[in-house]
C-alpha positions as CSV (number, residue, x, y, z in Angstrom):
1,M,-11.5,-12.6,-29.4
2,S,-14.4,-11.6,-31.1
3,N,-14.7,-8.1,-32.6
4,K,-17.8,-7.4,-30.4
5,Y,-15.4,-6.7,-27.4
6,R,-13.6,-3.6,-28.7
7,L,-10.2,-3.0,-27.3
8,D,-8.8,0.2,-28.5
9,N,-5.2,-1.4,-28.9
10,S,-3.8,1.1,-31.5
11,S,-0.8,2.2,-29.5
12,A,-0.5,-1.4,-27.5
13,S,2.3,-3.5,-28.3
14,Q,2.3,-7.1,-28.7
15,Q,3.7,-9.2,-26.1
16,G,3.1,-12.8,-27.4
17,S,2.3,-15.6,-25.0
18,A,2.5,-14.1,-21.6
19,S,2.4,-17.4,-19.6
20,K,4.3,-20.5,-19.3
21,L,0.7,-22.3,-18.5
22,E,-1.5,-22.7,-21.3
23,Y,-4.0,-20.1,-19.8
24,G,-5.3,-19.6,-23.7
25,N,-7.7,-22.6,-23.0
26,I,-8.4,-21.7,-19.4
27,S,-11.9,-20.9,-20.5
28,E,-12.9,-24.2,-21.4
29,E,-11.1,-25.6,-18.2
30,L,-12.7,-23.1,-15.7
31,E,-16.2,-23.4,-17.6
32,N,-16.7,-27.0,-16.5
33,T,-15.8,-25.8,-12.8
34,I,-18.9,-23.9,-12.5
35,G,-21.5,-26.6,-11.5
36,P,-25.0,-26.8,-10.1
37,H,-23.9,-26.6,-6.4
38,D,-22.0,-23.4,-6.6
39,G,-24.7,-21.5,-4.5
40,L,-26.0,-19.5,-7.6
41,G,-29.2,-21.4,-8.1
42,P,-31.0,-24.5,-6.8
43,S,-29.6,-28.0,-7.3
44,G,-31.1,-29.6,-10.3
45,D,-33.0,-26.7,-11.8
46,K,-32.8,-26.9,-15.4
47,N,-32.6,-23.0,-15.4
48,N,-29.7,-23.0,-13.2
49,E,-27.2,-22.3,-16.0
50,I,-29.2,-19.4,-17.2
51,G,-29.3,-17.9,-13.6
52,V,-25.5,-18.3,-13.3
53,V,-24.9,-16.6,-16.5
54,S,-27.1,-13.7,-15.5
55,R,-25.7,-13.0,-12.2
56,L,-22.4,-13.5,-13.4
57,S,-22.7,-11.1,-16.1
58,N,-23.2,-8.1,-13.7
59,D,-19.9,-8.3,-12.0
60,S,-16.7,-10.2,-13.6
61,E,-15.0,-10.2,-10.2
62,L,-17.8,-11.8,-8.4
63,A,-17.9,-14.3,-11.0
64,A,-14.3,-15.3,-10.5
65,D,-15.4,-15.6,-6.7
66,R,-17.7,-18.2,-7.9
67,L,-15.1,-20.6,-9.7
68,K,-14.9,-23.9,-7.8
69,L,-11.2,-23.5,-6.7
70,N,-11.3,-19.9,-6.0
71,K,-11.6,-20.0,-2.1
72,K,-8.9,-22.8,-2.1
73,V,-6.5,-20.5,-4.0
74,V,-7.1,-17.6,-2.2
75,M,-6.6,-19.4,1.2
76,K,-3.2,-20.4,-0.1
77,I,-2.2,-17.1,-1.5
78,D,-3.1,-15.5,1.9
79,L,-1.1,-18.1,3.8
80,V,2.3,-17.4,1.8
81,I,2.1,-13.9,-0.2
82,L,0.0,-11.8,2.4
83,P,2.4,-12.6,5.3
84,F,5.4,-12.0,3.1
85,L,4.0,-8.4,2.2
86,T,2.7,-7.7,5.7
87,C,6.0,-8.7,7.2
88,C,8.0,-6.7,4.9
89,V,6.2,-3.5,5.5
90,F,6.1,-4.3,9.3
91,L,9.7,-4.4,9.4
92,Q,10.1,-1.3,7.1
93,I,7.9,0.7,9.4
94,L,9.5,-0.6,12.7
95,D,13.2,0.1,11.5
96,K,12.1,3.7,10.2
97,N,9.5,4.7,13.0
98,S,12.2,3.6,15.7
99,L,13.9,6.8,15.5
100,S,11.0,8.7,17.5
101,Y,11.3,5.9,20.2
102,A,15.1,6.1,20.2
103,A,14.9,9.9,20.8
104,I,12.6,9.0,24.1
105,Y,15.7,7.0,25.2
106,D,18.1,10.0,25.0
107,L,19.4,9.7,21.3
108,R,19.3,13.5,20.7
109,T,21.5,13.8,24.1
110,D,23.9,10.9,23.3
111,L,24.4,12.2,19.7
112,N,24.7,15.7,20.9
113,L,21.9,16.7,18.4
114,Q,21.4,20.4,18.1
115,G,18.5,22.7,16.7
116,Q,16.7,21.2,13.6
117,E,19.2,18.1,13.3
118,Y,16.7,15.6,14.8
119,S,14.2,16.8,12.2
120,W,17.0,16.4,9.6
121,L,17.4,13.1,10.6
122,A,14.0,12.1,9.8
123,T,14.1,14.1,6.4
124,I,17.3,12.9,5.0
125,F,16.0,9.4,4.9
126,Y,13.2,10.6,2.3
127,I,15.9,12.7,0.4
128,S,17.7,9.4,-0.6
129,Y,14.2,7.6,-0.9
130,L,13.0,10.3,-3.4
131,F,15.8,10.3,-5.7
132,M,16.1,6.4,-5.6
133,Q,12.6,6.3,-7.1
134,F,14.1,7.2,-10.6
135,P,16.3,4.2,-10.9
136,V,13.6,2.1,-9.3
137,F,11.1,3.1,-11.8
138,F,13.5,1.9,-14.7
139,L,14.5,-1.3,-12.8
140,L,11.3,-2.6,-11.7
141,P,9.3,-3.2,-14.8
142,K,12.3,-5.4,-15.9
143,I,12.5,-7.5,-12.7
144,K,11.0,-10.9,-13.2
145,N,11.5,-12.0,-9.6
146,L,10.1,-9.3,-7.3
147,P,10.1,-11.1,-4.0
148,G,13.7,-12.2,-4.5
149,F,14.6,-8.6,-5.0
150,M,12.8,-7.4,-2.0
151,S,14.3,-10.0,0.2
152,L,18.0,-8.7,-0.9
153,L,16.6,-5.2,0.2
154,L,15.5,-6.5,3.6
155,I,19.2,-7.9,4.2
156,G,20.7,-4.9,3.1
157,W,18.7,-2.4,5.3
158,G,18.8,-4.8,8.2
159,V,22.6,-4.4,8.1
160,L,22.3,-0.6,8.0
161,V,19.8,-0.7,10.9
162,M,22.4,-2.7,13.1
163,L,25.2,-0.1,12.1
164,L,23.2,2.7,13.6
165,A,23.7,1.7,16.9
166,A,27.4,2.5,16.3
167,C,27.0,5.9,15.6
168,K,28.3,8.6,17.7
169,N,27.5,11.8,16.2
170,F,24.8,13.3,14.0
171,A,27.1,12.9,10.6
172,G,27.5,9.2,11.0
173,F,23.7,8.7,11.7
174,A,22.6,10.9,9.0
175,T,24.7,9.2,6.4
176,L,23.3,5.6,7.5
177,R,19.8,7.1,7.3
178,F,20.5,8.4,3.9
179,F,21.5,4.9,2.8
180,L,18.7,3.4,4.5
181,G,16.5,5.6,2.2
182,V,18.4,3.9,-0.7
183,F,17.4,0.3,0.4
184,E,13.7,1.0,1.3
185,A,12.8,3.0,-1.7
186,A,11.8,0.1,-3.7
187,L,9.5,-1.8,-1.3
188,Q,6.4,0.1,-1.5
189,P,6.2,0.0,-5.1
190,C,6.9,-3.5,-5.1
191,C,4.3,-4.3,-2.7
192,I,1.6,-2.5,-4.9
193,I,2.6,-4.4,-7.9
194,L,2.5,-7.7,-6.1
195,S,-0.9,-7.1,-4.6
196,S,-2.3,-6.3,-8.1
197,S,-0.5,-9.6,-9.5
198,W,-2.1,-12.1,-6.8
199,Y,-5.3,-10.3,-5.9
200,T,-8.3,-9.5,-7.8
201,K,-9.7,-5.8,-7.6
202,R,-12.4,-6.7,-4.9
203,E,-9.8,-8.5,-2.6
204,Q,-6.9,-5.7,-2.9
205,P,-8.2,-3.0,-0.4
206,L,-8.6,-5.6,2.3
207,R,-5.0,-7.1,1.9
208,M,-3.4,-3.6,1.3
209,A,-5.0,-2.8,4.5
210,M,-3.1,-5.7,6.2
211,W,0.2,-5.3,4.8
212,S,0.1,-1.5,4.6
213,N,-0.4,-2.0,8.5
214,T,0.3,-0.2,11.7
215,F,1.3,-3.0,13.5
216,A,4.9,-1.8,13.8
217,G,3.2,1.4,15.6
218,I,1.7,-0.8,18.2
219,F,4.8,-3.1,18.7
220,N,7.2,-0.3,18.7
221,G,5.5,1.0,21.8
222,I,5.6,-2.5,23.4
223,F,9.2,-3.1,22.3
224,G,10.3,0.2,23.4
225,Y,8.7,-0.3,26.8
226,A,10.6,-3.7,27.2
227,F,14.0,-2.3,25.9
228,G,13.6,0.4,28.6
229,H,13.8,-2.3,31.4
230,W,17.0,-3.9,29.9
231,N,20.1,-3.6,32.3
232,A,23.0,-3.7,30.0
233,K,26.2,-1.9,29.2
234,L,24.7,-0.2,25.9
235,H,22.3,2.5,25.4
236,I,18.6,1.3,25.2
237,W,18.4,3.0,21.7
238,Q,21.4,1.0,20.7
239,Y,19.8,-2.4,21.6
240,M,16.7,-1.3,19.6
241,F,18.5,-1.2,16.4
242,I,20.5,-4.1,16.9
243,V,17.7,-6.2,17.6
244,Y,15.6,-4.8,14.8
245,G,18.3,-4.9,12.2
246,A,19.0,-8.6,13.1
247,V,15.5,-9.6,12.9
248,T,15.2,-8.1,9.4
249,I,18.3,-9.8,8.0
250,V,17.0,-13.2,9.2
251,F,13.5,-12.6,7.6
252,G,15.2,-11.6,4.4
253,L,17.3,-14.6,4.2
254,F,14.2,-16.9,4.8
255,T,11.9,-15.1,2.4
256,Y,14.6,-15.3,-0.4
257,L,14.4,-19.2,-0.2
258,V,10.6,-19.4,0.4
259,V,8.5,-16.9,-1.7
260,P,7.7,-17.6,-5.3
261,K,8.4,-15.3,-7.9
262,D,5.2,-15.6,-9.7
263,I,2.1,-17.8,-10.0
264,E,3.6,-20.0,-12.3
265,S,6.4,-21.0,-10.0
266,A,4.1,-21.0,-6.7
267,W,5.2,-24.4,-5.0
268,F,1.9,-24.1,-2.9
269,L,-0.2,-24.3,-6.0
270,N,-1.0,-27.3,-8.2
271,K,-1.5,-27.0,-12.0
272,K,-5.2,-26.6,-11.7
273,E,-5.0,-24.0,-8.9
274,K,-2.5,-22.0,-11.0
275,E,-4.7,-21.9,-13.9
276,C,-7.5,-20.7,-11.5
277,A,-5.0,-18.2,-10.0
278,V,-4.1,-16.8,-13.5
279,A,-7.8,-16.5,-14.5
280,R,-8.5,-14.7,-11.3
281,I,-6.1,-12.0,-12.0
282,A,-7.3,-11.8,-16.0
283,T,-10.7,-10.6,-14.6
284,N,-8.9,-7.3,-13.2
285,Q,-8.2,-6.5,-16.8
286,T,-4.9,-4.7,-15.4
287,G,-2.3,-7.4,-16.8
288,I,-1.2,-10.6,-15.2
289,H,2.5,-11.1,-15.2
290,I,5.3,-8.8,-14.0
291,G,8.1,-7.6,-16.1
292,V,8.3,-6.4,-19.6
293,D,11.2,-6.2,-22.1
294,R,10.7,-2.4,-22.8
295,L,9.1,0.7,-21.4
296,E,6.2,2.1,-23.4
297,W,6.5,5.9,-23.0
298,S,3.0,6.3,-24.4
299,Q,1.5,4.9,-21.0
300,M,3.5,7.4,-18.9
301,R,2.1,10.2,-21.1
302,E,-1.4,8.8,-20.7
303,S,-1.0,9.0,-16.7
304,I,0.6,12.6,-16.8
305,F,-2.2,14.1,-18.9
306,D,-4.8,12.8,-16.8
307,A,-6.2,14.6,-14.1
308,K,-7.1,11.6,-12.1
309,Y,-3.3,10.9,-11.6
310,W,-2.5,14.4,-10.4
311,L,-5.3,14.3,-7.8
312,I,-4.0,11.2,-6.5
313,I,-0.5,12.7,-6.3
314,V,-1.6,16.0,-4.4
315,F,-3.4,13.6,-2.0
316,I,-0.2,11.6,-1.3
317,I,1.8,14.6,-0.7
318,V,-0.5,16.3,1.8
319,Q,-1.7,13.1,3.4
320,N,2.2,12.5,4.2
321,F,2.4,15.9,6.0
322,V,0.0,14.3,8.5
323,N,2.1,10.9,8.2
324,S,5.3,12.4,8.8
325,G,4.0,14.5,12.1
326,I,2.3,11.7,13.6
327,T,5.3,9.1,13.2
328,N,8.2,11.2,13.9
329,F,6.8,13.7,16.8
330,N,3.7,11.7,18.3
331,T,5.7,10.7,21.3
332,F,7.1,14.3,22.0
333,I,3.5,15.5,21.8
334,I,2.3,12.9,24.4
335,R,5.3,13.4,26.6
336,G,4.4,17.2,26.2
337,F,1.2,16.3,28.2
338,G,3.1,15.6,31.2
339,F,3.6,11.7,30.9
340,S,6.9,10.0,31.8
341,N,9.1,8.3,29.2
342,F,7.9,4.7,30.2
343,R,4.1,6.0,30.3
344,T,4.7,7.9,26.7
345,M,5.8,4.5,25.1
346,L,2.9,2.9,26.4
347,L,0.3,5.6,25.6
348,A,1.6,5.9,22.1
349,T,0.6,2.5,21.4
350,P,-3.4,2.8,21.3
351,Q,-3.2,5.3,18.3
352,A,-1.8,2.6,16.1
353,S,-4.2,0.1,17.3
354,V,-6.9,2.5,16.2
355,A,-5.3,3.2,12.7
356,M,-5.0,-0.6,12.2
357,V,-8.8,-1.4,13.1
358,V,-10.1,1.5,11.1
359,S,-8.1,0.5,8.2
360,L,-9.3,-3.1,8.1
361,L,-12.8,-2.0,8.9
362,A,-12.9,0.4,6.0
363,A,-11.4,-2.2,3.7
364,A,-13.7,-4.9,4.8
365,A,-16.5,-2.4,3.8
366,T,-15.0,-2.0,0.5
367,Y,-15.3,-5.6,0.1
368,F,-19.0,-5.8,0.5
369,I,-20.2,-2.2,-0.7
370,K,-19.1,-1.3,-4.2
371,N,-17.8,2.0,-5.2
372,I,-17.5,3.2,-1.7
373,R,-13.6,3.9,-1.2
374,C,-13.6,7.7,-2.0
375,V,-16.6,8.2,0.7
376,L,-14.4,6.5,3.2
377,I,-11.5,8.4,2.5
378,C,-13.5,11.9,2.8
379,F,-15.0,10.4,6.1
380,T,-11.8,9.1,7.9
381,S,-10.0,12.4,6.8
382,A,-12.6,14.3,8.3
383,V,-12.3,12.3,11.4
384,T,-8.6,13.0,11.5
385,M,-8.9,16.5,11.0
386,T,-11.4,16.5,14.3
387,G,-8.6,14.9,16.1
388,I,-6.1,17.7,15.2
389,I,-8.4,20.3,15.7
390,M,-8.7,19.0,19.4
391,I,-5.0,18.9,19.9
392,W,-4.8,22.4,18.8
393,K,-7.5,24.0,20.8
394,I,-7.7,21.9,23.9
395,S,-5.3,22.6,26.8
396,P,-3.4,19.5,28.1
397,E,-3.0,21.5,31.4
398,T,-6.8,21.1,32.2
399,H,-8.0,18.5,30.0
400,R,-5.2,16.1,29.6
401,N,-7.1,13.0,29.1
402,A,-9.0,14.9,26.4
403,C,-6.0,15.9,24.7
404,L,-4.6,12.0,24.8
405,A,-8.1,11.1,23.3
406,A,-7.5,13.4,20.3
407,V,-4.2,11.9,19.7
408,Y,-6.0,8.4,19.4
409,I,-8.6,10.0,17.0
410,C,-5.9,11.1,14.8
411,G,-5.2,7.3,14.4
412,F,-7.8,7.4,11.6
413,F,-5.1,9.1,9.4
414,N,-3.4,6.0,7.8
415,T,-6.9,4.7,6.5
416,P,-7.1,7.4,3.7
417,Y,-3.5,6.3,2.4
418,V,-4.4,2.8,2.2
419,L,-7.6,3.5,0.3
420,A,-5.7,5.8,-2.2
421,L,-3.1,3.1,-2.8
422,S,-6.0,0.6,-3.5
423,L,-7.5,3.1,-6.1
424,F,-4.1,3.5,-7.8
425,S,-3.8,-0.3,-8.1
426,S,-7.2,-1.2,-9.2
427,N,-7.7,1.5,-11.7
428,T,-4.5,1.4,-13.5
429,S,-3.6,-1.0,-16.4
430,G,-0.5,-1.8,-18.6
431,A,2.9,-2.8,-17.4
432,T,4.6,0.6,-17.7
433,K,1.6,2.5,-16.5
434,K,1.6,0.5,-13.3
435,A,5.2,0.9,-12.9
436,F,5.2,4.7,-13.5
437,T,2.2,4.9,-10.8
438,S,4.1,2.9,-8.3
439,F,7.1,5.1,-8.9
440,S,4.8,8.2,-8.6
441,V,3.6,6.9,-5.1
442,G,7.2,6.6,-3.9
443,V,8.2,9.8,-5.3
444,F,5.5,11.9,-3.9
445,Y,5.3,9.7,-0.5
446,A,8.9,10.8,-0.1
447,L,8.2,14.4,-1.2
448,G,5.5,14.8,1.6
449,N,7.5,13.2,4.3
450,L,10.5,14.9,3.2
451,I,8.5,18.5,3.5
452,G,6.4,17.5,6.5
453,P,8.7,17.4,9.4
454,Q,10.0,21.1,8.6
455,F,6.7,22.3,9.8
456,F,7.5,20.7,13.2
457,L,9.8,23.6,14.7
458,N,11.9,22.8,17.5
459,S,11.4,25.9,19.1
460,E,7.5,25.0,19.4
461,S,8.1,21.9,21.2
462,P,6.0,20.0,22.7
463,T,2.9,21.8,20.9
464,Y,4.4,22.5,17.4
465,Q,1.6,25.0,16.4
466,T,3.0,25.2,12.8
467,G,2.8,21.6,12.3
468,I,-0.8,21.0,13.7
469,K,-1.9,23.8,11.1
470,A,-0.1,21.9,8.4
471,M,-1.6,18.7,9.1
472,L,-5.2,20.4,9.5
473,A,-4.8,22.0,5.9
474,A,-3.6,18.8,4.6
475,C,-6.8,17.0,5.5
476,V,-8.9,19.5,3.7
477,I,-6.9,19.2,0.6
478,M,-7.5,15.3,1.0
479,I,-11.2,15.5,1.2
480,F,-11.4,17.8,-1.9
481,C,-9.0,15.6,-3.8
482,A,-11.0,12.5,-2.9
483,A,-14.3,14.0,-3.9
484,M,-13.0,15.2,-7.2
485,Y,-11.4,12.1,-8.2
486,A,-14.8,10.2,-7.6
487,F,-16.5,12.7,-9.6
488,L,-14.1,12.3,-12.7
489,C,-14.1,8.5,-12.6
490,T,-18.1,8.7,-12.7
491,L,-18.1,10.9,-15.6
492,E,-15.5,8.6,-17.1
493,N,-17.6,5.4,-16.3
494,R,-20.7,6.9,-17.7
495,K,-19.0,7.7,-20.9
496,R,-18.1,4.4,-21.4
497,D,-21.5,3.0,-20.7
498,G,-23.0,5.0,-23.2
499,E,-20.7,3.8,-26.0
500,H,-23.0,0.8,-26.1
501,L,-20.5,-1.8,-26.4
502,E,-21.8,-5.4,-26.0
503,D,-20.9,-6.4,-22.3
504,P,-18.9,-9.6,-21.4
505,Q,-21.7,-12.3,-20.7
506,N,-20.1,-14.6,-18.1
507,V,-16.7,-14.9,-16.5
508,I,-15.2,-16.7,-19.4
509,T,-15.3,-13.7,-21.7
510,A,-14.3,-11.6,-18.9
511,I,-11.0,-13.8,-18.6
512,E,-10.8,-13.5,-22.2
513,I,-10.7,-10.2,-22.2
514,G,-8.3,-10.1,-19.2
515,E,-5.8,-12.2,-21.4
516,E,-6.1,-10.0,-24.4
517,V,-5.1,-6.9,-21.9
518,D,-2.3,-8.9,-20.7
519,R,-1.1,-10.2,-24.1
520,Q,-1.3,-6.6,-25.8
521,N,-0.1,-4.6,-22.5
522,L,-3.4,-2.5,-22.8
523,T,-4.0,0.4,-20.5
524,D,-7.0,1.3,-18.6
525,V,-7.6,4.0,-21.4
526,Q,-7.2,1.6,-24.5
527,N,-9.5,-1.0,-22.9
528,R,-12.9,0.3,-23.1
529,H,-14.5,-2.6,-21.2
530,F,-12.6,-1.4,-18.2
531,R,-14.6,0.6,-15.4
532,Y,-12.9,2.8,-12.6
533,T,-13.4,1.8,-9.2
534,I,-14.5,4.6,-7.0
């Protein structure tokens, strides 16, 4: 690579050839795929090539979109990788959130739960989830086959979910919930890493909104309502765990055999399509391949001494105060409005629908409007705060429908988290640094969910005044963190713009820079061409 593209690699380690494909020559191959009929200029225009270059020079990700095979490659990835990620998270949330629906069907009575024991069933999952993040951090960077690893986790926690149906007391149920946290701890970090390994920065928010979904919240209510009409010997909540666990095991076995470990082994892509897929990810300048031989401690230090990192961390902690309140106590709040168990099951469903639709719309907006993620985080956090204030101040005795509407407005709570994950993924480069940020998400996600349920005091049921106030404070902190993060990223981008480096002139050079970043394992700080998404 020419010296005019400065990469500060003084502390980066050489990784050698990073791919089994000869993608060092991808530049020549892909240059020939940009033809006169790509929609960038009039057919047959002698100046078309100049027009293409001038347009491509502004945004390397848009340039990648214009590659001849790009749409076909994205479609194939969406048909295999996206459903895998979506179903993994769907099953995780379905299994995890089934606790609150099981409680509606007398779980607390059948297990003879007393005082804060139900809250501890929600909390103990996150205790093991939290401590497992440390071995996960050291393990994930060395795993070459993340989808296979995820499939084994699915099988393991599916078995544990089925065993929940056999529990007779708090001790047995809490023990299995503890081990569920062990098996599920690595899933979210794996999903974040896989998203950045298959999709461009521009594509990541929408795909993350799809796999970080609330489908489970919708179907939990519907399935719970259906289970409630089963006439059988076992308790209703026992059938819920048996069915959910069995489906999880079957899916894990299926995906272990079907989902490829990386682009090079993707059975659904031919050689040309694999080269295009590698080139697309190169334009991210965040690394192409999964797995390293050793950890780079300097990359972790780089994160720890970065204020932007801590803003996202604080955001994740407090956002999960809201998440834990809604996922674990939402059904109790609705039932407290005076609805029956069956009506509560169905009335809890629209909130998850709101969360899903808003997340998808916000992610779609980021695809068409550049650097709008932090604005959307602030807006959706403010809307969530409005819903929480309504639940707090409106009396369900006189305005029950308004209180129910407030619960649905709180469905905006999921969107800020999805967008924050996409910022972490898009703005982090370097194999160890990406693993560390994924590890951090897992740790502080667990910490937030561990602390959150303790604000919901059993003595305050069903209004949970302390829990409501904690969620309200969390929303205020979320808005502050997002605004400060955008401010710091803008300052850093302007600083780099002022360094007057010669910008990449077309997609080919952007790919070359991406390849160099991957080979040398460079971070977003070391690569001075990197610009932070806001």
